[in-house]
N, C-alpha and C positions, 0 to 999 in steps of 0.2 A: 136715784140713790137708794130708795127702798128696795128696788129690784136687785141692785148689787149686793146689798146686805143680805137679802134673802138667799141669793146664790151662794154667798160665802158660808152662811149657816148650814145650808144643805150639804155643801162639800165637807165642812167640818164634821157634820153628823155622819156622813158616809165614811170618812176617815176613821172616826171614833169606832163606828161599827166594825170596819175592816180590821182596825188594830185590836179590837176586843176579840174578834173572831180568830185572828192570828195568834193572839196570846193564849187563847183557850183551846187551840187546835192540838196542843201538846197534851198527852194523856196525864192524868193525875198519877198513875202508877204504870210502871213497865214490869211485866211479869217475866221472870226467868225461873227455870226449874233445875233441880239437881237430883239425879237418881244414883244412889250408892248403897252399899251395904255398910251401914255406919257403925257396925260392931267390929270391923276390921281396922288394922292400923292405919291404912291410907284413908279409910272412910272417916275415922275419928279425926285425924289430922285435917282432912279436907273440909269437914264441916266447920271446924273452928276457924280455919283460914278464910273460907268463903263468907262466913258471917262477918268476920272482921273487914273483909274487902267491901261488902255491901254497906256496912256501917261507915266506912271511909268515903265511899262514893256519895252516900246520902248526907254526909256531914257538910258538904258544900252544895247548898240548894241551887246555886246558879249553874252547876256543872251540867245538869240535864234540863236546865231552863224551867225549874219548878217541878219536874216530874220526879217521882220517887221509884227507886229500883227495889223490887220485891222479889226475894228468893224463896221459892217453895221447895222443900226437900221431900224425897220419897225414899224410904228404906226398903230395898229389895230383899233384905234378910237372907242373903246367900241363895236366893232363888231366882233363876233366870226368868221364870214365868212371872213372878211378881215385879221384876224389873221391867218386863215388857208392858205389863198392865200400868205401871207408873208412867211410862212414856206415853201411852195412849191417853191417860188422864190429863197429862200436861197439854196434849194437842187438842183437848176439848175445852181448855180454859184460857184461850188467847195468850199463850206463852210464846214469846218472840225467840227464845233460844233455850237450849237444854244443855246443862253441864253433866257429862257422863255419857253412857253408863260406865261402870267401873271395869267391866270385863268385856273382852272382844266378842264373845258369843252373843251377848245381847246387842252389842253395837252393830253387828252384821244385820240383825233383824230390824232394829229401830232405824237404821240408816235408810232402809227402803221406805219407811213411813216418812222420814225427814225429806227424802227426795220428792215424795208425792205431795207433801203438805208445805214444802219450802220452809221448814223450820231448822235453822242451823243447830248442829250438835257439836259440842266441844268437849274433848276428853283428854286428860293428862295421865290416865292409867290404862285405857284400852289402846294398846300400842302395837297391835298386830300390823305388820308392814302392809298387808293386803288392804287395810282400811284406808290407806292413802291413795288408792287407785282411783281412776276416773269413774269407776262404778258408783262411788259414793261421794258425789260432789259436795253434799251438805254436811259431811263429817270432817271435822278438823281436829288434828292431834296437836295439842299445845305444848307437848313435851317431846323430846327426841324419841322417835319410835324404835321398835326393837331391831330394825335393820341396822341402825347405827350401834346399838349395844352389842349385837352379834358380830359386827365388824371389829369392834374393839376387842372382843374375846378372841376372834380369829387372829387378829394381829398379835395378841399375847401368846397364843399357841405357836404361831410361826416364830415369834421372837425367842421363845425358849427352845425352839428346835424340835418340837413334837410333831408327829405326822399323823397319828391316829388318836381319836378321843372317843369316849363313851358318853352318851347323853341320857340323863335321867330326867323325865318330865311328865307332867300330868296330861292325860288324853283329853284335851279340850281345844277349841278353835284357836285360842290365843297361842298356846304352846306349840300346836302343830305348825302354825304359820311361822312362828319364831324359829323352830327347828329347821324348817325349810330354808329360811334365810341364813341360818348358821351353816348348814350344809353347803350352800352356794358360796358363801364367803370362804369357807375352809378349802373348797375345791379350787378357788382362785389362787390359793397359796400352796397348792399341791398337798393338802391335808384332807382328811375325811373323817366322818363319823363311822367308826367300825361296828358299833352296836347301839341300839336305841332301847333303853329300859323304860317302857311306857307304864305309868301308874294310873289307877282310876282317878276320876276327878275328886276334888277335896272332900266331898261329903261321903264318898264311898271307899276311899283308900284305907286299908287296914295295915296294922303292923306286920301281919303275916305276909301280906302281898309284897310289902316293901322289902321285908327280909328275904323273901324268895328271889326277888330281882337282884338284891345286893349279893347274894350268894352266887348267882350267875355271873355277875360282874367280876367278882373276885377270882373267878376261874378263867378269865379272859386275859389276852395278851396286854392290852392297853391298860395303863395305870393313870391316865389322865381322864378325869370324870367331871362333867359339867352338869350342874343341878339347876333346872329351871322349873319353878313351881310356885305355889303360894307359900306364905310363911309357915303355916301349920304343917303342911306336908314336908317342906324343906327341912325344918328342924327335926322332924321324925326321921328323915333319911339320914341326917348326920348323927343323930343319937343311936340309931340301929347300926350304922356303919362303924361307929366308935366301939359298940359292943362286939361287933364282928372283927375287931382289930384291923379295920381298913383305914384308920386315920393315923397310921404310923409311917415310918420311913418308906420311901419308894412310891408313895401315892402323891398325886397332884389333884387337888380338888378346887374347882372354880364354880362359884355361885353367881347367879345373875343379880340384878339390883335388889331383889327381894330381901337378901341378907343384910345389905347395908341399911335398908329401911328398918329392919328389926333392931339393928345395933344403934341406930340414931334415935329411935322412938321408944324403946322399951328397955327396962333393966334386964340384964342377962345373968342367970344363975350360974353358980360354979360348975354344975354338971353340963349345962349348955355350952359354957365357955370351953370346957375340955373337949367337947365333941366337935367344935368348929375351929380349934386352934390350928393355924397354918393355912387356912383356907384363903384363897384369893377371891375378891368380889369387886364389883363396880358400883359406882354411884353417879347420878347425873351431876355434872360439874356446874356449880353456881359461883360466879366470880364475886369477890368481896366488893361491897359498896356500902355507903353510909345508910341507904335505905334498907339494905338487908340487915345491917347491924341493929338499926333502930327497931325493925320488926322482930328480930331475934330477942331483943331485950324486952319487948312487949309480950313475948310468947307465954312466959310463965303466968302472967296475969290473965291472958286470954284463956289458957288451958287449965288454970288453977293447979298446975303441976301434975295433971293427970296423964299426960303423954308428951314425949319429946317431939320437937320439930324435925321434919325430914324434908328433902328437896321437893317432894310432891306436895307438901303444904304450901311451899312458895309458888309452885306452878298453879295450885288451886286459887291462891290469892290473885295471881296475875291473870288467870283465865276470866275471873269476874271483871277485872279492869279492861280486858280485851273486849268483852261484850259491852261494857259501859261506854267505852270510847267509840265503838261502832254504832251504838244506839245514838250517842250524842251527834256524831257526824250525820247519821240518818235523819235525825230530827232537824238539824241545822240545814240540811239540804231540802227541807220542806216535806220530808216523808211523813206519811200518816200511818199509824199502826192500826191496820184494819184486817179483817178476816172475811173470807167468803166461802160459800159451800163448794165442795168438790163435786163436780158433775159426775165423776166416776163412782161416787158413793150414793148417788140418788137411788132411792129404792132399797138401800141397805140398812135403813133405820128400823125396820121391823124386828120383832122378836126381842130377846133379852139384850143382845148386843146393840147398842145405839150408835152404830158406825156413822150414821148420818150426822151426828154431832161433831165429827171431825171436820175442821175447816182449814182452808189454805191461808197462810200468812201472805198477804198481798205484797208486802215489802220484803219478803224473805230473801229474794235474789239480791236486792240492793244491800241488805244487811250483811249477807254473806260476802259480797265484794268488799264492803268496808272492813270486815274482819280480816280477810286475806290481805288487805292493803295496810294493815296495822304496822306502824313504825313508831314504837315508843320504848321507853326504858322502864322496866319493872324491877321487882325484887330479884328475878332470875337474870337480869342483865338486859341487853337489847332484845326486843321482841319484834320479829318480822317473819314472814313466810316466803319460801322460794316458789318457783313455778310448779313444784310437785306438792304444794301445800305442807311441806315439812318446815319445821322451825330452822332458822339459819344457825350456822356455827354449832352443831351438836358436839358435845364434849362430855367426857366421863372422868371421874377420879378412879385410880386403880388403888385398891385397898388390900392390905394384908392383915388378917385377924391375928392379933397377939394378945393373949389373955382374954379379958372381958371387953377389951376395946380393939382398936385397929390402928395401924399406922399407914400413912399414905406413902406409896412407893413410886408414884408417877401419875401421869395424865395421859388421856387419849383424846385426840380431836380429829375430826374428819379432814382437817387442814394439813396436818403434818404427822399424824400417827402417834406413836408412843414417845413420851418425852418426860423428863424431870422438870421441865420449864412450864409454867402455867400457859394455857392456850392464849390468854390475852396478850402475852408478850410475843408468842409465835405469830399472831395475826399481823404484827407490824413488820414481819420479815417475809421473804419469799418462801413458798412451801417447799419442803424437803422430805420426801418419803423414802429416801435411800436407806438401806439396811444399816449403814454405819451411823445414821442419825437417830435410829430407834434406841431408846435407853430407858431403863427402869432401875430403881434402887434395889439394894439387896433384899432378898425375900427370905423369911423364916418359914420353911416348909413343914408339912405335917411330920411329927416326930421330933420337932424342935431342932432341926438341922438347917444350916445355910447352904449345904451342898445340893445343887440342883439334882432332883431325881432323874433317873434315866427315862422314866415315862412309860416303860413297857417291861414285861417279863415274858418268859415262855409260859404258855397256858398250862394250868395244872390239870391236864387231861390224860397224862400218862403217855402221850404220843411223841415219838422222837421226830426230829426234822428229817425229812426224806431228801437225801442229797443224791441227785442224779450224777453218775460218773460215766463217761464214754468207755465202752468196751472196745479198746483198740486192739488191732492185730499187728501193728507196727509201732516203732518208736515207743516201746514199752517202758523206757526209762521215765517217761512223763507220767504215765498212769497205767497200771495193769493189775491183774489179779494173780495171786500166788496159787498155782494149781494144787499145791499140797495142803495149804492151810486155808485157802479161799479168802485170805486177807487181801484187801485192796491197798496198794502202796505205790509209791512213785514220787517224782519231784513235786507235782501239783498237789497231791494229797498230803505230803509232808508239810508243805507251806500252809495248807489249810489247817492242819492239826496244830501246828506251831502258833498260828494266829489265834485260834480258838482258845488255846491254853493261856494266852495273854489277857483274855477278857476277864472282867471282874465278876462274872457270873457263869454258872454252868450252862452248857449248851448240849442237850441230849440230841444225838444225831445218828444216822445210819447211812452207809454208802449203798447205793443201788445201781448196779451196772445197767447201762442202756446200750443195746446193740446185739446182733446175732452172733458175734464172735468170728464171723467169716470175712467181714470187711469192716472198715472204719465207718461208724454211724454218721449220719448227717448232724452236724453241730447246730445248724439253724433249727432243725426239728427238735433237738434236745432242749434248746433254750426255750422254744415255744411251749414246751410241756409245762413250764412254770406257770404260764398264764392259764392253763387248763387245770391247775391244781393237782397235777400228777406228781410233780416234785415241788419241794419247798425251796430248793436251791440247786445250782449246778456247779460242780467243782471239776476242773480239768483244764486241758490246754485249749481254753475257749478264748478266741480272739474278740476283742472289743471293737465291733464294727457298727456302722450307723444303723442298719436295719434291725440289729439286735437291741441297741440302746433305746429304740422306740417302744419296746414291749417289756423290758426288764431293767433293773438297776444293776450296775456293775460296781465292784469294789475298786479301790486303787490298783492299778496294774502291778503285779508282782514280778513281771519279767517283761522286758521290751521285746517287741516283735515288729515285723514288717516283711512285705514280700520282696524277694530277691530272685535274680536269675542265676542258675547254675549251668555252666557249659563245660564240655570236655576240653582237655588240653592235649597238645602234641608237641613234638620237637619241630622247631623251625628248620627249613632247609639251609644247608651250609652255604656260605657266600664268601667269595674271595675278598670282599670288601667289609667283612664283619668287624675288622679291627677299627673301622671308622665309626661304628655305631655308638660307642659310649658317649661321644660328644656331638652336639648339634653343630651344623656348619658355622654358625656365628661363633660358637665357642672355639672351634678350630682356628678360625680366622683371627680372633683376638689373641689367642695363645701364640700363634706364629708371629703376629705383629710385635708382641712383647719380647719375643726372643731377639728380633732384629733391633728393637729399641734398646734393649739392655746392652747388646753388642756395641751400638753406636755410643751410648752414654759412657760405658766403660772406656771405649777408645778415646773419647774426648777427655776424660778425666786422667788417663794414663799417658797420653801421647807425648807430652813435653818431658816427662821424667822417667818413662819406662821404655827401654830399648826394644822390648818385645812387641811394642805397639808402634814401632817406627819402621821405616823402609820405603821402598818404592810404592806408588799409589796402588798398584795391583796387589802387592803383598799386604798392604794395609786393609784393602777391601776384603781380601780372603780372611784376614785375621778377624775382622768384625763378624763375618758370617760364622767362621769356625767357633769363635769364643761364645757368641750368643747361643747357637744351637747345641754346643757341647755341654752347656750347663744343664741340659735336659738329663744327661747321664752323669752329671758331676765329674766330667772327664776333661775339663778345660785345663791345659798345661801352662797357660800364661799366668804369671803371678801379678797380683795387684799391689801397687806400692802406695798409692795415695790413700789417705784416710777416707775421703769421700767415696772413692771407688770401692773400698772394702765394705762400707756401710750399705751402699746400693747392692752389692753382690750378695751380702748376707741376707738381706730382705728378699731378693729374687730367688735365692736358693730355697728359702722357706716356702715361697709360693710354688716353686717347682716341685718340692717334696709333696705338698698337698695335692697338686694336680696329678702328679704321676700315681700317687696312692689311690686317688679316686678313680682314675682311668683303669688301673689294674683291677680294682674290685668290680667295677662295672663290666669290664670285658669278661672277667671270669664268670660273672652271673649270666651274661648273655650267651656264652658258649657252653655253659654246663646245666642251666636250669631250663625246665620245660616251659613253653610259652603257650598262651591261649591262641586258639584258631582265630585268625584276624577277621573272619566273617561275622563274629558275634561280639558285639560291644556293649550290649545292655538291652533293656526292654524296648527302647526305640527301634533298634535294628530288628528285633523280633516282630514288632508290630508291622513294619513296612515289608517284611519278608513273607514268604508263603510257607515257612518251615513249620513243622509240627512241634507243639509245646506240651510237655508233660505237667501234670498237677497231681496233688495228693487227693485221694478219694475222701470225701467228707469235708474237705477244707473249703473256706469261703473264697479261695483263689479262683475257682471255676466261675462263680458268679461275677467276681470282680473283672476277670479277663473278658468275659462276654458283655456284661452290662456297662462297665465303665470304660474299657479300652476298645470295645467293639471288635473283638477278635472272633472270627467265625468258630462256631462250635465244632465244625468238622476238623479244625486244626488241633483241637485239644485231645490229649490222650490221658485217660485216668491211670494212675499208678498207685499201687497199694503199699509198697514197702521200699526201704532203701535198696534192697537187692534189685527190685524192678527198676528203680532209678538208674543204677549202675549199668544194668543190662541194656536198657533202652538207649542210654547215652553211648555205650560202647558199640552197639549194633547200628546206631544211626536211626533208630525208630523215631527219636525226637532230637531236635537240634539243641534243645535246652529244657530245663525243668524250672518251673516257677513255684516257689514254696516259701513258707515263713522262715525267718532267720533261725530260730531255735532248732527246727528240724534240719535245716541245712548244715548248721554247725555239727550236729551229731552225724549226719551223712558224710561230711568231708573228713571227719575224724577217722573214718574207716575206708573211704574210697578217695584216694589221693590223685586220681586221674581226672578230676574235675575241679572247677574253681568258680567262685562268685564273680560275676561280670557286672561292672557298673555299680551303682549305688542302690540302696533300698528305695523303692518307688512308692511305698506306703509307710506310714508311721502309725503304729498302734501298740498294743500290749495285750497280755493275757490277764484276765481277772475272774473273780467268782461272781456268778449271776444270782440275783435274788429278786423277789417280786418288787414291783414298783413301790417306792416309798417305804421299803422295809428298813426299820431302824438298825437291823443287824448288819446291813450293808455298810452303813456309816461306821459302826464300831469295828467291823472287820477291816475297813480301810485304815483306820487309826492303828490297828494292830499290825497291819502289813508295813506301815511306815515305821513302827517301832522295830520290827524285825530287820528292816533295812538299816536303821540307824545303829542298832547294837551288833550288827554283823552276822546275825543268825541266818538271814536270808542268803548271804554269800556262802555260808557253811553248807546249807542245804543244796545250793547250786553246785558246790564243789563235790559233794557226796554223789550226786546223780549225773552231773553233766560236766565233769572235769576233763573230758577227752579233748585233745588238742586238735584243732582243725588245720587242714593244709592250706597254707597261704602261698600263692604264687604271684610273682610280678606279671603284669600284663605286657603285651607286645606294643602297647600304645607308645607313640613317639614321646609322650609326656614323661616316660621313664628315662629318657636320655638326660645326660648331665648338661644343664643349660647354664648360660652366662649368669643368670640371676643367682645361682648358687655360689658363684666365685667373684662376683663383681667387687666385693669388699677387698679381697686380696689384690686384685688388679688396681683398684683405686689407691690402696696403700702404697703399692710399688710405684705407680705412676707419680704420686705426690713426692715420694723419695727421690726419684730421678729428676723431677722438675726442680726441687729445692737444691739438689746437688749441683745441677747446671747453673742455677742462679748464683750460688755461693762461689762456684769456680769462676764464673764470668766476672763477678765483682773483684775477686782476687787478681785476675789477669789485668783488669783495667787499672787497679792500684799499682801493680808492678810496672805496667807500661808507662804510667805517668812518672814513676820514679826513675825508670831507666831512660826515658826520653822526655825530660821536662821541657816545657815550652819556654824558650829563651828569646830575648830581644834580638832581632835579626834585621837586616836591611829591609826596606819597604818592599822591594821586589820579591823577596822570599816570603814576606807576610801575606802577599796576595796569591800564594800558591793554593791549589785546590785542596778542599777538605778530603777529597778521595785519596790523596797521597798519604795522609795520616792514617786513614782507615786501612789502606793497603799495607802500610807499615805495621799497623796493629795485627792484621791477619798474619803477616810474615812473622811477627814476634810470637804469636800464639803457636805457629807451626814449628818454630825453632826449638831445638832442644834447650833445656834450661841452662846447661853449662855454657853453651855457645852464646846465649844472650848475656850471660854474666861477663864472659871474656870481652865481648864487644863493648860492653859498658865501661869496662876498665880502660880499654884503649881510648875510648872517646873522651873519658874524663881526663886522661893524661894529656891528650892533644889540646884540649880546650882550656887548660890552666893558663892564666896570664903569667907572663914571665915576671912582672913586677910584683906578683903575689907568690913568688917562689920561695920567699922566706918561710921558714917553718919554725914551729915552736915545739918544745919538748913537753910532753904531758907529764903529769905527776907520776905516771907509772913507768916513765922512761921511754915511752914511744913518741917519736917525733911526729908532729902534725902541722900541716900548713894552715894558714889562716882561712883558706877556703873550705876547710873541713875534711880534707883527704889525708889519709895516712901515707907514710912514705912508700908503703908497698902498693899504693894505688887503690885500695878499697874505699868505697864511699861509706861514711860513718853510719848510715841508717838503712842498709840494703837488705837485711834479713827480715823474714816474716815471722 
């Protein structure tokens, strides 16, 4: 029993010792450091926020299990060297994590030390995109880095339709990396940085240097300017720009997040407000929450009203909590905060620099994993990191400076781009980055205008636009030089001048001829000279084709164009059967059939009442044929008596009139108009043949025929003028010529022995060529559309190209008159004949029943065949109407019963029998 008690006591003692050891394995303090320039706006705000966060963490002693979080701060005082020294000092003093540094230059250096000593570094202001690379695994950015900020600005540039921007920035590592990111994002949207105005770092930039750069900027084409710098330099830029009158209408100024920080944290004087009026800026988006509102309400007490709160203060607060949560998890996992000597630094402790004092944080890798696995809600919203160590759901507010404050015109988030809806709402929907979904509210631009600036002007360097013009030797109506005055004029140049005159700004330009004047120049080479900066634009009869659009931008086409085939024409050989050609065989057959049908229908309708349609069978058959075909010449001599017959005949004569008129016109055309040679039907027949094909020198037709249609070059014959076209076609040197429609129209207006064969086999147009992404191309396109809408374009066309081309019908069988052109007439006539026969048949049946009523007869007669009655009906129909009436009278007289012979006198004095017959034998209801 005593042994058992002794064992229990020993176990309890051991457990007590283990529990005591476990309880006291947690350190009394956990050291973290912060390296900032605390005299800057972000430095001052960050210090207050971090102190508040440390106080909040330590207010709950159980949070770290009795450990206390201790924050040590180091002021780098605008010096990169002092910032590095501060980082080294922290790594000598058992610091588990460092907040900072403030700028990317120091971050790049200290990150190498952090990698070696396994001390995580967290920064919400050193946001160079390159710091998120795998090269710096121990460096974590707790705010959206500048890659996302530049993406937001690039989306704004694209949204407003600008293509070129000027960047003003300080020459340091953070700004250089940021500008590289901006250039890449702009390039993705077919935009670019046309000029970079680089300023000295903050301590060295002078007003003179800034002014000189601004003067250079003012002389450039782009009027969209992005300013990325520190607050002191940025405000100097805007102040000097205002004095140089660069903050007025026509300019677009965009500042990065530094400006929103200034506006949120410091009061703005009247002079500063004037210099930044109309500027666009961005600010990290912080969603509203109760915790955020509570902290904002505490801020005045925390800061004693010395400075305003900005988003980076909230990120500073959350950064402390990120470290505290990671340390808590680390300690809860049984981690021990311990440091060991770096074997790589052994022997480096001599001299003044005691590098041997630097030690490795043994739990650094685990603490880093805990930081990157953070999933909590802070003042800035949900806090978590993606696989690239970037904060999730980066978003920015888009602000427009108005007066001393700003108004919010929208949001940007990496999820759906620009929007007037808060990102928190967009996250609940499917992403939509379509251009139609990108929206911002109205902007008040510099100069206090709501009209969006054009974003560019012609540079004030006194140089005119160099407009390349082809020096043509043929088709000079399109573009040519007046040998007397040396002026360049023509259809193309007149369209260009008219479009330029519609622009809201002056465009200084000069036409420069390209070519030797002996043959037409190569248009592909002319367009390519834009890319080598020989010409600023090309004006002329330049076709918009694929290989050219890859190197330049074209305006809206000002005239339609396309390749067509021109072939010679000749008279067709005479034929004894030419009179049959106007109609197709089916049309002839249907027409002949209807002549017979009309003859038969009229005979049926007139046979009983018209003596001219009676007689022996042979005579009646001849009458049918004669009457039907004589209507072709309106020469029928038989008169129609019945109403139905007259209606049918009138409709048929109308049909005959249309058919004979069409036949006459078509036959006249066939016998008098020249026709195409039947061997050439279009481009397909040319491809399959071995005939030689002509093309215009300098045209893209040569490359198209060889590259796209695989026609051998040996078959192609270069021709330089319309005269050469006509001569080559007449002499048979070429079977056809392939050229663009506008040239062909001019050619055919003078040479009528040729004609276009088939359809256009390419669709394109002529436009003016400009460098890629040139804003002038867009404005000129708008001007060309205006010319088209107001009729001015047509007037210019009429002035230069009003000649009338020769149009010939082709010999294709499709030009014959076909049944589909007349089936409506035949259908109308057929329906009339059918209805007339139906009505006539009904009348005959009615008459037959009245003339031969069914009466009660002996049973033997009732069993007689139905065919007898049908035969009687056919005989009735064939009889003349008067004969049928006489027979009816006699029959009625014979069948009257003698006991019914009494008759009565009618009120009119006519005597009538009781059976209903009058004394003269007529039946009382026998007329129709």
